[in-house]
N, C-alpha and C positions, 0 to 999 in steps of 0.2 A: 573322405569327410572334408567339408569346407574348413578352411584354415581358421575362420573366426567363430566356429561353433565347437568349443573344446569338449563338450560333454558327450560321452559314449552312451549307447542305449542302456547299458548296464547301470551307469551312474544316474541316468534320468529315472530309471525304474526305482532305484534305491531312494532317491529324493522324493518321488511320489509316494512310496511306501511310508516314508518317515512322516509325511504330513497327512497320511490316511486317505489317499485317493488312488484310483487305478489308472487314470490317463490324464494327459495334458488338457484334453477337452473339458474335463471336469473342473479345471481352474476357472473356466468361463461360464459355468452353469447358470450363474445369476445374470449374465448378460443376455438380454432377449435377442432371439434370432431375427425377429422382425419388429418393426415399429408400426403401431396402429395407423392404418390408412395409407401406409407407404410400403406395403409388401410388394416386392417384384416377383413375378412368376419365374419359375425355374426354366432353364433351357433357352434363355434369350441371348441373341448375339450381342457383341460389344456395342455396335452402333445403336441398337435399340435400347440397351441399358443406359448408355450415355444420354440419349435423347430423353428418356424418362427421368433421369436424375436432374437434367437441366430444367425440365418442366416443374419438378418439385422445388428446385432451388429458386426458381422465378417467383415462387409464392412468398419468399422472404420479403419483409418490409424494410426498406432502406430509409433511414431518417437523415435529413440534412442537418448539419451541425447546429444551425440557429434554432431548430425545432426540438432540440434535446434538452430536457429539464430534469434529468436524472443525474445524481451525483453519488453520494454514499461511499466515497473512496476512489472512484474512477471518474475522471472528468474530461469533458470535451473542450479543448482550447484550440485556437488557431496556431498552426505550426508553420513558421516561415519555410519557404521552399529550400533554403540553404541547409536546413537541418537534415532533411531526408537525403539530400544530394550528397552531403559529406559523410553521413553515417552509413550510407550504402556503398561507400568505397570498398572494393573487394579486399583491400589490405586490412581493413578493420573487420569486415564481415566474417572473413575466414580465419582471423587470428584466434589462437588458442591461448590458454593460460601462459603468461610470459615468463616461463621458468628460466629461459636463457636471456638474461638481461641485455647482453651485448647485441642481440639481434632483434630485440623487442622494444627499442627505445620509443618508437611512435606510440605504441599502446601504453607503455608505462608513463610517458609524459602526459598523455590524455587523461589517464586515471589520476595522476598527481594533480592536474588542474581541476579535475572533478572534486577531489577531496578538499582542495583549497576553497572552491566556490561553496561547497556545502557547509564548511566552517564559517564562512562569511555570512551565509544566509541564516544559520542557526545561532550564531554568536558563541559557538563552542570552539575548543582549541585543537582537537584532532578528529579526523574522520577516517573510516576504513574505505576500501574501494568497492563497497556495495554489498548488499545482502540479496536474498531472493525476492522479497516483497515487504510491504509495510508490516504485515501481520507477523511474519517470522522475525523481522527486525525487532519488534516489541518483545517477542518471546525470548530472543537472545539477550535483549537488554535486561530482562528480569533475571535470567540465569547469571549475567554478569554482576548484577547487584548482589545476588546471593553469594557469589564468589568474593566480592569485596567485603561485605559485612558479616559473612558466615552466619546468617540468620535465614530462616526459611519461610517467613510469612510476608506476603506481598499484598498490599491494598491496591485495588484498581477501581477507578470510577466507573459506575454502571453506564455512564454516558459515553464510554469508549465503544467503538464499533463492535457489534456482537461477534463478528468473524474474528476480530483481533483477540477478544476475550477467549473465544473457543480455542483458537490456535495456541494461545498462551497456556491454557489449561492442558492441552494435549502435550505440550513440551514439559510442563512442570509436574503434573500429577505423578508420573512414574518416578520422579526424583524426590518425592515426598515434600514438594514445595506447596505450601498452602496459599491459594489465591482467594481473597475475600473481597467482595464487591462493596463499594460505598454508594449510598443513595444520592440522588440529585434533588435540588430544590425546585420550587415552582417556576423559577426563572431559568431552569436548565443547567445551572452551575452546580458544583459539588456541594453537598450538604455538610457544613463544617461540624455540626453537632454529631452527626453520624461518624464523620471522619475521626474526631477526637475520641469517641467512645471505642473505636476499633484499633487505635494505636496502642501497642504494648511493647515490652522490652524485646520481643521476638520479631518486631516489624523491621524489615530490611529496606523496603521501598514503597513509594506511592506512585501510581500511574494515572496521569490525567491527559485529556485531549486539549489541543490548542490550535484551532477550534476543535470542539468535541464532535461526536457523531451527529448531533442535532444542529451543528453549525454554530453553537454558542461559544463565545470566547471566555475562557476561564481567567480569573485574576491570579496569575502565577505568583506574583509578589506576595499576596496575602496567604496563598497556600504554603509557600516556602516558609513564611514566618510562623505558620500554624504548626507545622510538623517539626519534630526534633531535628537537630543539626545532623545527626548520624543517619537519619532516614533519607535515603537517596530519592530525589525527585526525577522521575522518568516522564518525559513529555512526548506525546505523540502529536506531531505537527503536520499540517497541510502546507507544503512548501511555498505555493504561490501567495498564501496569506501572509507569510513572513516578510513580504515586500513592503507591507504597510503596518504590520503588528510589530511591537517591540520583540527583539530576538529573545528566545527562551533562555539562552546563555546569560543574558544580562539581567534576568529575573530570578536566578538561583537554580536553574536546571542542572542536574548532574549528567543526564544522558538525554539526548534528543534523537528520536527516530521518526520514521514515517514512510509514506509511499511516494516515490518520485515520478510516478507515471504522468502527472500533470505537467512535467517539465519536458515537453517535446515528444511524448510518446502517445500514439493514437490509442483509443479505448480498446479496440480489438476484442470484443466480447469479454472484456475483463482482464486481459493480460497480453503480453508479459508485463509485469510490473518491475519495480526495482526498489529494494529497501535501502534507505539511507540511514547511516548510523554514525552519530557524532557524540563525543564526550569530552571530559577534561583530561589534560595531559597526564595528570597523576594516576589515572586509571588505564593508561595506554596498554600496559602489559596484561590487563584483564579483558581487553576488548576482543571480540570474536572476529573472524575473517582475517584479512591481511591489509597491510598498509604499504603504499608506494612512497619511497623516500627519494630525496634529491641528494646527490653526492658529486664527487669529482674523480675523474680517472687519473692515471699516472701522469698524463700530460696536462692536467689541470682543467680539462674540459668538463662541463656539467654533464652528468649522466643520471639515470634513474634506475632504481632497483626495488625489489620487493623486500621489505623489512618486517620484523616482528610477526612472522608467519606462525602464530601460535595455534596451528591446527594440526590435526592428527596425521596429515601427510608429511609433516616436517619434524614433529617431535613425538615423544612417547604419548600414546593414546591417553594414559591416565593424567597427563599434564596439559592436554589440549584444552583450550578455552571453548572450542566448538567443533562439531563434526561437519560444519559447512565446508564442502570440498570444492566449491566453485564460486562464481559470483556472476552478476549480470553485467559483464564488462561492456558489451555493446550498448546496453541500455544506459550505463553510466556515461559512456562516450556521448550518447544522444543527449543526455541531460547537460553535459558540459558544452556541447555545441549550441543547444537551445539557450542556455544562460549567457553564453558569449554573444550570441546573435541579439538577444533582447537587451542585455546590459541592465544595470540597476534601474535606470529610468524606465526602460521598456517594461520590465517585470512589474514595477510599481504601477504603471499605467494599466496593465492587465488586471492587477489586483483591484485597483480603484473601479475599473469598469465592471468587474464581476460583482463587487460590493454594491455599486449603484443599481445594477440591473436587478439583483436579488431584492433590494429594498423597494424598488419601484413595483416589482411583482407583489411583494408582501402588502404594500399600501393599497394597491388596486384590489387585492383579494379581500382585505378588510372592508373596503368600500362596498364590496358586494355581499358583505355579511359573513364572510368566513373568518373565524378567529384563529390567531396564532396560539399554539399550545404553550410556548415559553415566551416570556417577555424580556429575557436577557439579551445582551448585545450579540448580534450574529454577524458572520462574515458574508458568505455567499450561499448559505443553505439555511433553511428554517422548516419547522414542522407546523402544519396547520390542520385544522379539522376540515376535511374535504367533503363531509356530508355522507348520507346513507348510500350504501352500495357503491363506494368509490371504486372498488376493483373493477366492477362492470363498466363504470364510466371511463376508467383508465384504458380498458381494452377498446372502447369505442373511440376514444381520442386517438389511439394509435392507428386506427383505420384511416384517420384523416391526415396521417403523416406526421403526427406529433407524439414524441415519447415524453409523456407527462411526468409530473412528480411521482415518486415511487410510493406505492401503497405500503405503509409501514407494518400493518398487522401481519403480513406474511413473515416478517422477521421478528417483530416484537408484538405478540398477541394482545398486550394491554393497550396498544395504540389502535383500537378499532376505528375504522373510517378516517384515519389520519394519513397524511402524506408528507414525504420529505421532498421539498422543492429545492432546486439548485439552478443557479444562473452563473454563466461565465461571460467573458467579453464577446463571445460569438452570438449570444442571444440579443437580437436587436429589439428596439421598441415595437416594431411591426410583428416580430415573431412572438413576443410576450403578449401583445394585445390579441393575437390570434389564439394563443393558449387561453387567455381570459374569456374569450367568447364561449368556450366549452364549459365555463363555470357560471 
């Protein structure tokens, strides 16, 4: 028996019997053996199979960065060459969880720097060394708020990404945590009347986007003043926007989370991402994941260690704040390198260019007769009425090498013929004008 396959035939059969099936193959019964139009004949040699697969792969459409106008949580930005060069250093790529601090100083210092930068960006006091992605970071933030306030009702703005809401419900429903959505106004911001009507003595937190899923920038100061002091304000932020928006921490946020993919990580079909998680120091022992701390050794030299590892690998399961057993350390390192390379001035320039490009596109669409669905202030994304049969038009646009604004009704059925447009600093005037020709 192979040393890394510990189960005997007897044990395997016992497990299969327990879940009610007769063979391992039955575990994959819902996975189709073939894909329509791409079925390979049996009995082909390796050379022929490889040639066929290459032929199929060549049908994929590759979009140049400047011709991508899709966002919704994953963004295309220019990544300086130094980022990939340093992040691909084998010492970082092959590094595992730094349990032995004395031999993991490089990884620990990089993660410490990452935490510091995320605190500066969000205006918060402490950060962990990353979560899986933005959606799970939000779910963990909700669980943390419940631990802090010991109440099980959470209000979440409906303008949060549908994926984030669904992930949060997946985490919370089995734990009897009630998630109730709050409506939005005509301008895309949270509806204060609906919010006030749903706050009660059992409410532990409110979740809002900044900017939200529709790209609209919420008034965090007014929201904080509207909700009771003990109700925690959880803010889901897009990190690049924080280079020009006021930091959530300065506007009353208790927890700030989000997806860090935009900070130096390529889209890659939607992943890997990295969830950032920041909060106030008074909640540090309730925070999930782990924190890297700076200390001094017996000789007085600066050293780095993992501290406050309140996860089930280190403490009793019942007392663990989270069952997250790893983190995206390589992605956190990439974020740190990107932020270091760009600096505050460079990141601010990226944010300004993204803002300007999106507003240029919006104005030109309005000139062509396309109306924006929301009239609230937006950063680099906005929703507009794209006209009848937009999905078919979207497919046609793609054939011309342009990944157009995302058809929203596939995710939100009420937004029929609407699209979510996104621009970043990589979208040039020429590429935007090229997109506009399709409208």
